[in-house]
N, C-alpha and C positions, 0 to 999 in steps of 0.2 A: 203227678196228679192227672187223673183222667179228665179230659176236658170235653168229652162227648157224652151223649146219652146212649147206653147200650139197651136196646129195647128187647123185651121178651115177648114171645108169641105163643099161641096155643100149639102151633106146629113145632115140635122139637127141632126139626131141620132148620128152622129160621131163628133159633135163639142166639146165634152168633152175629146176627145183623146189627149194624150200627147206624143210627139215624142222628144227624146233627140238627138240633133245634135251638131256638133262641133261649138263652139262659144267662146266668152271670158270667159264663165262660165264652159265650158266643153273642156278639153285640150286633144288632141290625145296622146295616150300612146302606145308605141311599146312594146309588150310582148316579153320578151327574155326567151326562154325555157331552155337554158343551162347557167351554171355558169362558170365564169372565175376562174380557180384554183388560190388560193392564194389571191383572192380579199376579200373584207370585207363581202361578202355574201357567201363565201365558208365556210360552217359550218362543213365540214369534219375536219377542223383544231381544232375543239373542242373535237374530239376523243370520239365519242359516240359508236364506234364499236371497237372490238378487234378481227380482223380476224385471221383465218376463223371461221365461225360459227361451234360450236362444239368443239372449242379449249379447253374449260374447262368442257367438258362433257355435259350431258343432263341438260336442265333447269328443276328444280323441285320446288315444293312448300314446304317451311319449316314449322315448327310448329307454327311460328308467323304469318303465312299467307302472306309471301313475296316470290317472285321469287328469287331463287339463283341457281348458277351452282353447279353441283355435286362436282367439284374440288375447288370451292370457296364458301363453305357453310356459311361463315360469312359475305358475301358481298351482300346485297340485290340489285337486278337489276331492272331497269326500262326500258320500251320500248315505243317508239313512232314512228308511221309510217302512211302509207296511204293504202287505198284499191286500187287494180288494178282489173278491171272488163272486161269481155267479150274479145274483140279482142286486148285490151291493153296487154294481157298476151301472145299473139301469134305474135311474131316479128321475123324479120331476126336476125341472130347472131350478126351482126354489131349493129343493133338497140337495141338489148338486152344489149349489153355491154354499149352502150351510155346511156340507161335508168338507168341501175344499177349504173353507175358512177354519173349520175345526181342526183339520189336520195341520194347517199352518200354525195355529195357536198351540197345538201339542208339540211342535218343534221339529216336525219332519220336513224333508226337502225332496222326497222322492216317493213314487208309488209303483208297485209291481201290479200290472193288470193280469189277472190269472183266472182260469176257468171262465173265460169270457165268450167263447165262440158259440156255445149252444143257443143262447138267447139272441145272439147277433145275427144268425143266418136263418133263412127259410128257403124252401125248395121252389124253384121256378115253376110257373104254370105248365110249361111244355113237358115236364116230367122226364126230360132227358137224364139218364143216370149221371149223377155227379154234378148236375147243373144247379148251383145254388146262387142266391143273391143275398144282399144285406137287407134285413128287415128295416123298413123305412122308419118305423117308430123307435125301434131299439137303437139304430145307428144314430138317430138324432139325440137320444139320451146319452149315449156313449160319447158322441162328439162334444156335447155340451160340458159333461164332467171333465173330459180331457182338456178342453179349452179353459175351464175355470182353474184347473190345477196349473196348467202352463202359464196362465195369466199371473199366478202367484209365485211363479219361479220354480215349480216342481219339474223334475225330469222323470220320465217314465220308462219302464222296461216291460217286455211281455215275451211270450213264447208263440211260435207260429204253428205249433200243434200242442194242445193240452188234452182236451176231452171232447172235441167236436164230433158229433155223430156222423159216421160215414157208413153207408150201406155197402154190402159186398158188390152189388151191381154197379155202384159208383166207380169202382176200380176195374170193372170188366169181368168179375167173377160171377157166374150164373148161380147165385145162391141167395136164398131168402135171408132177411134179417140184417142186423147191424154188426159191423166189425167190432170186436172188443177193443177198447181203447188202447191197451198195451200191444195188441196184435197189429193195429195200424202203425204204431211206432216202428215196429221191426220190419214191416213190409215196405215202407218208403225207400230204404236203401237198395232193395233187391227186386221190387215189383214195379214195372213201368206204369201200370195203372195207378198205383198208390203214389208214386212219384209225381205223376201229372196232377193228381188230386191235391197233393200238398202244394204244388206250384200254383194251381188254380186259386186256392183260398188265399195263399200268400199274396198273390197279385191283386186279388179282389180287395183284400184288406189294406195293403200298403199303398195302393194307387187310389184309394178312396179319398176324396177331398173333403176335409172337415169344413163345413160352411161357417163355423164360428171362429176358425183360425185362418181360413183361406188357403190352407196348405194341405197337400196330400200327406198322409202319414209317412210315406217314403222320404219326403223332403223336409219333414218337420224336425228341427233339432231337439224339440222336447221329447221325442221318442228316441232316447239315446242308446238303448241296448236292445238286442234281440237274441233270444235263445231259439235254436232251430226246432227242437222237439223236447218237451219237458220230460225229464227223468227217463231218457231213452237209451241208456247205456245197454249195449247188446248183451253183455254178460248177465244182466238182470233177467233175461228172458230165454235162457238156453232151452228150456223145455218146449216153449212155443216155437222157437227157431227150428228145432228138429222136425217139425210137422210140415214144413214148406219146401217144396221141390226147388224153388228159387234160391233158397239158402243153401241147400245141398249142392246145387250146381255151382254157386259162387265159391263155396268151400273147396269143392273138388278141383275147380279150375285154378284156384289159388295154390293148392298143393302141387298140382301138375306143373305150374309155372315155377314154383320154388324148387321142386326136386327133379323135374324133367323126366325121370324114369321111376317106375315102381320099385326097382332095386335100390335106388338112392333113398327112397322113402323108408323102405324096410330097414336099411342100414342105420338110418337116423333114429327110427323109432324102436329098434331092437325087436323085442318080442311083443310089442304093443299092437302090431298090425295082424288082424285076423286073416287066416289063409284065404277066405272067400273075398276079401276086400281088394279092390283094384280101383284105379282112377275112375271116378263116376259113381262108385259105391262106398266110398270111405265115409265112415260115420263120424259124427261129432262125439266128443268125449262124454262120458256119463256125468262128469262134473268138472267144472273149471277149477275146482279147489283141490282136486287130486294132483299130486306132483308128478305128472307124467309128461312125456314129450308131446303126446297128442293134445293134452290140455294147453301146454305152452304154445304150440303152433296155433291152436284155436284162438288164444288170446292175441297173438300177433296178427292173425287174420282179422279179428275184430278191430284191432287198432288201425290197421291199414285201410279197412273198409270205412271206418269212421272218418279217417283223414280224407279219403276220396269223396265221401258223401258230403261232408261239410264244405270241402273246397268247391264242389259242384253247386251247393246251395249259396255259398258266398258269391260265386260268379253270377248266378241268376239274380241275386238281390242287388249286387253292386253294378253289374253291367246292364242287364235288361231293365231293372226297375230304378236304377240310378239312386239307390238308397245307401247312405253312408253310415247308418247306425252301426255301432260296434256289435260284433257277432261272437256268440259262445254256444256251448252245447254240453252234453254229458255231465249232468249235475247231481247224480244221486245213486246210492245203494252199494254197488260193488266197485272195488278199487284194486287195480294191479299197477305195477310199475310201468308196464307197457302202455297203459292208458295215457301216460304223459306225452308219449310220442304223438298221439292224436291231438291232445290239447295244445300242442305246439303250433297248430294251424289256426287256433282261435285268436281273436283280438284281446280277449280277457278270459280268465278262468273263473268258473262259478261252481258252487257246491251247495248242498243242503245238509242240515243236521237237526235232530230233535232229541230232547231229553224228556223221558216219560211219555213218549208217543204211545197211544193206546194199542193194545192187542185185543182183538175181538174173539170172544170165546165161542160163540155160536154162529153168528152171521156177520159178514163185513158191515162195518159202520152201524151196528145195532148193539144195544146193551144186551147182556152184560159185557163189560170190557175189563181188561186187567193192565196194571202197570206196577212197577216195583215200589213206587212211593218211597224212594230213598233220598237222603241228603245228596244233592249233586256235587258236593265238595268231597265226598268220600271217593276212594280209589283214584286219587290224583285228578279229580274233577274231569271225568272223561269227555263229557259233552262235545265241545268244539275242537279239542286239542288234536285229535287225529287228523282233522280235516285241514289243518294248516299245511300238511304235506301234499294236498291236492294242488296247492299253489305252485306255479312255475315262476321263478324269479325272472324278471324282465317283462312280465305281463301283469296288468292289474288283477287283483284278486277280490272276488265278491262272494257273498253267501245270500242267495235270493230267497231262501226259506230257512228259518230256524224258529224254534220255540222251546221254552220250558213249560210243558203243557199242563193245563188244568186237568183234573182237580188236585194235582200233586201238592202236598202240603208244604214242600220246601221250595216252591218255584220262585219265591221272592228273591232268592239268591241269583236268579237268572240274569237280571239286568246288570248287576255288578260283575258277574262272570263274563258275560258277552261284551260288556263295555271294555273291561280290561283286556280280554283276549283280542278284540278287534283293534284296539289301540296298540297293544304290545306287538302284534303282528303287522302293524302298519297296513291294515286292510284298506280297501278303497270304497267299498259300498256293502251294505247289508239291508235286508228287508225282513221284518218280523212277519211270520205267518200265523195269523192274519189279523187285519183290523176287523173285517166283517165278511161273512158269506151271504148276508141277507139284507135286502132293503128295509125290512121291518126293524131289524136291530139298529140300523142307522138312525131311525126316527124314534124308537121306543126302547126303554130299558128292558132287557131280557135276561133270563137266568144264565149263569155260567155255563160254558161249553168247553170243549177240549182246547180250542185254539184262539177264539176271537177276543181281541183286546177290548172291543166295544162292550162286551158282556162280562169282562173280567177286570174290575177296578184294581185288583192287586197287580196283575201283570202290566196294566196300563201305567200305573204309578212306577213300577219297576223299570219300565222302558225308558224313563227319563234318565236313568243312570247311563244307558248306552248313548243317549244323545249327548250327555255332558262329557263322559270319559272318552268316547270315540269321535263323535261328530265335531264337538268343540275342541277336541284334542287336549282335554285336561290331563289324560294319562299319556306319557311319552312312549314312542316306539322303542322296542328293545335296541340296545346298543350294538348287538352283534347279529350276524346272519349265518345260519348253518344250512348247507344245501346238500342233499343227496344228489350227487352229480354223475352224469354219464355223457360221454362224447363219442361213443362208438355204437352205432345201431346194430352192428354185427354181434355185439354182446348178446342180444336177445336170441339171435339165431343159433347161438352155441349152447344155450342153457337147456338143461333137462327140465327145469321148471322156472316159472316166473313168479317172483315174490309178490305178495299183496303189498299195497303201497304203504300202509301205515305201520311203522316200526314199533316195537314194544317200548321204545324210549320216547314216545310222543309226549310224555310228561315234560320234556324239555321245552315244549311250546309255551309253558307257563314261565319259563326263565328267559328265553331269547327267541329271536325270529328263526323259524324253520321252514323248509320247503324243498323243492326239487329244482334242478338246473340242467338244462340241455345246452351244451356248448360245443362248438367245433374247435375250440382252443384247448391247449393243454391246461390242466387244472392249475398248475403253478402260475399261469399267466392271468388267471381270473382272481384279482386281488380283493374284490369286494366281499368275498364269502369264505367261510371255513367249509371246506368241501369234504364230504364223506363219499369216496368213490363207490359207485355201485359195483364195479368190478374190482377184484383183488389183483388183477393183472395190470399193475401200474409200472410204466416204464420210467427209467431215469430221464431227466433229472427230477422228476416229480416226487420221488420217494422222500427227499429231504425238504420238500417245499414247506414253508412255515404255515401255510394256510391249509395243509392237509391233515384231516383227522383220520388216523389210520386204524379204523376198526370196521369190520364188516357190518353194514347198516342193518342187516336182517338176521344177524347171528352173533349178537354180542350181549353179554350180561349188563344189566342196568348200571351196576357199580363201575364197570369198566368204562361205560360211556361217561358217567359223571367224572371219573378220574381224567379222562381225555379232555373234557370240557374245562376242568380246573387247570390242566397243564397248559392250555392255550389262553388262560385268563378270561374265558367266557363266563365261567363261574369264578368270581374274584375272591380274594381272601376274606372279605367282609360279608360275602353272601352266605346266609345260614341254611341254604338248601341241604337237606339231610334225608336220604332215601329211607333209612331205618325209622326215623321219626315221622316220615311222610310229610315233610315240610318242603315247600317249593317257594323260592323267592325270586322275583324277576331281577334281571341285571340292572334295571332302573331303580331297584329298591322301593318301588311304589306299590307293589303287589306282594302279599304274603298269603299263601294258602297252607293251612294246617289241616291236611286231609284226615289225619287220625281222629281229631275231635270235630271235624266238619265245620271249621270256621275260616273266615276270610278277612283280610285287613287291607284297606286301600288308603294310601296317603299321597295326595297330590296337592299342589298349592290352592286349586280352586274347588276340588271335590275330594271328600274323604268319607270313609265309612267302613262298616263291618257287617259281616253276617256271622251270627254266633248263636250258641245254645243258651237256654235259660240258666241263670244262677251259676255261671262260670266263676271259678275261684278268683280270677283276676280280671281287671278291666281290659278292654281291647283299645289301646291308645293309638291315636294318630298325632301328628305334630300339632294340629289345631284343635283336636277333639278327643275326649274320652267318653266311652260308652259303657254303662253297666246294664246288661240285659237281664230282665226278670220275667218269670211266669211263662213265657213262650219263646221259642226260637224266633229270631227276627233279623231282617235286614234294616240297618239304620245308617243313613248316609245324609250328608249335607253338601250342598253346592251353592256357589255364589251366583247371583243374578245380574251382576254388574261387571263381570270379567276380571275382577280384582281378587287378590288373595283372601282367604277366609278371615284372617286376623284383622283385616281392615275393610272388609266388604260392608257396604251400607245396607244390603238386602240379600237374604239367603233363604233357601228352601230346605227344610229338613223332612226326610221321609222315614216313616216307621212302619215296616211291613211285617206282619206275622203270617196269617193265613186267612184266606177268604173262601167261603163255601156258599152254596145255596141253602136256603131253608129247607129242611126235610130231605136233604140229599141222603141216599141210602147206599151203604157199603155192605158187602157180603162178609166182612171180617173186621175185627177191631184194628187191624194194621192198615186198613184202608187201601188194600191192594186191588180189590174187586169192586167195581162200581155197578150198582144194580139199578138205580134210578137217580135222575138229575135233581129232582126237587123243584123248588119254585122261588120266586122273589118273596121277601127281600134277601139280598146278600147278607151273610153273617161274617163278621170279622172276629177272629180269635182274640181273646183277651190277652194283652201283654203290657208290660211296663218297661221303662228304661229311665235311667238317669243320664243326662247329657251335661258335659262340662266343656264349654268352648273357651278357648284362649283368644281374647280379643283386646285390641289396643285401648278401647274405651268401653268396657262392658256396661258401665252404668247408663249409657245412652241408648241401650237397646230394649225393645219390647219383643215378646214372644206371643204369637197368635196361633191358636188351633184353627185349621182350615177345613172347610168342606172340599169335596173333590173338585168343585168348579172354581176354587180359589177364594171364595168368600170367607171372611173372617167370622168365626163362631164365638170364640172366647179368648180373652187374654190369659196367659199362663203365668202363674206365680214364679218368681225367680229369686236366686240368691246371688249377690254381687260380691266379688272380692277384687282387690286392685288389678288383677290380670285375667279374671275369668268370669264367665256367666254360667251359672248352674241352674238346671230346672229338671223337673220330673215330667215325663210324658206317659200317656196311657191310651190304649185304644178305646177305653170307656172313660169319658170325662164327665164329672158331676155336672148336672143341670143341662146336659145336652141329650138329645134324643137320637143321636146318630154316632156311629163309630167314627173315630178320627185316625187318619193315616198320615196327614200332612200338617206341617207347621211352617210359619213364616217368622223369621228373625230379622228385624229391621231397626234402623235408627229411629228413635222416638221423634 
């Protein structure tokens, strides 16, 4: 059934456009920004914070690769939060208090401060190139918001370069204008002026004393993590790198140090060296993705320069500024195995991923934009699973940017997927990108955009699944750990090419823990992991080691991998994972993905739910709940609010998410792949129905309430009682209400 309106126009070229408007299939939804304290959506009651931040000392990384507090070294900590960007960080004092309290009620315990520098700085009156200072009004607003968050027990992370405007003359280059953001990223490691500019801002920011906390940021334990340069992986920017003499000099010096003579280089590269090339004129590869020795050496060069640069940054921050915040870098876009050597110098490993990130057809960050608009469970739910291999065992693992982006119609599955993934992989922290990019949207309801939860009631409601499954640890970590392992750095120097990091069997991340491991031990001496050696050159006695998975990690058929996992008991006899049927079951048996039909099933003692298509032939059962979805695809899940099991919980929240769009949003095609115009308020929720059956110890004692997004009760829902179950029907459109319904409270009468 077509649920949208296909409008026709006098211009034949526009006849395919689709406009979503309010009708029986799209129900107006009032977005509520603030939460009623004590309501069923007040997640501060779950106690994810222990204020104030710093109460238990600094956050550190222990030898097991988990975050712990100095004064609680035996209690691993997890963090989940949101990004705040641009003007959303610069509010009045009243608005800062309101925002900090709202984020607490939403259930978060951390914030990533992002795209903050542009508003924070101003140029000094003396006009000396590169001489900047903190804007007194903006730093006051920034300090106050930070203090309000820290007061409530939040821990913060940020980057020391994101998008701060830097002029060419600021770094000593006599040229008009501003350095492009990504260009500055690649100049810092090789250009002395850029390096000094990065140090200048870093010191200016970290040594500033927040008058509301009495601490310099360098010494404030509430600033727990620092990334050096946002999304600055060198391989992202090979085209720009080729343009700078500083990079050419570094590259040629590295080659000369490695090969000593041009004859040695020619011998190693075979026919790849042009006759006119000599030390000083050797070019970068045309592409890092072509499997040549030149490209392999370039990737090794990038890795070693990254290690050198981050170590220099760590020394500056730790020694000169006396800042003990945990340090990371290199968190997006291109990934090769050699990158893990660089990540080994970080305190923790960070990454980014997006599902349905927009592609811009004409101009960057301007409509029209395009996305695939596909069910994220198809194709083995690709979203986060590749990125599990970015993790280095022995170091905490975080994802500081992720989203299932709007206006994708299937994004309701994102919270369940990310919650299960983060829990199954035993991650340590994650931050949704973003809560808001604008101070206006903090204070006023605004139409849906690509990223911001504050403007997207569907993704905001979906995010509670991550909070419960991951932050509250409702879903268990996988029972086994697989590591692509290497213990010989010389492996890289011998290779004709270096493989990309993510293997084609990354679907295993939905079954068990996966990652990479660098060790100076023999693999058979590392007992905590099943190791897939990067090199096929394995010496005795490792060949017969019980923890060795003997298949080439980057050149093995998927079915061979599954056979190997079964042979070690990683995929046990009761696990129904089947590659032909596209079914993936976690080794905890709490997660089941049916990629062929695009459905998901989660069963934990305190949280259970499904994502399914309408009118499926069978119900999607969990131990405590059965769901029959009708009329629209939907994510339907339940969680307890008193930390007890579903069957005996006194109070629960049920979430029913179909799709949410703006009124009069315009697509260029009926498949909704091309976005032409965002539309306006109010939001519209797609009509959907479901029947819920809960198995409860005393079903007759419960009431079911439809809720507004702020947690207020709208209407009691009729129910049917049997000796062991409570059954009721839900719908996004409830008679006698003037607002679509996404949330329900089930509680003892």
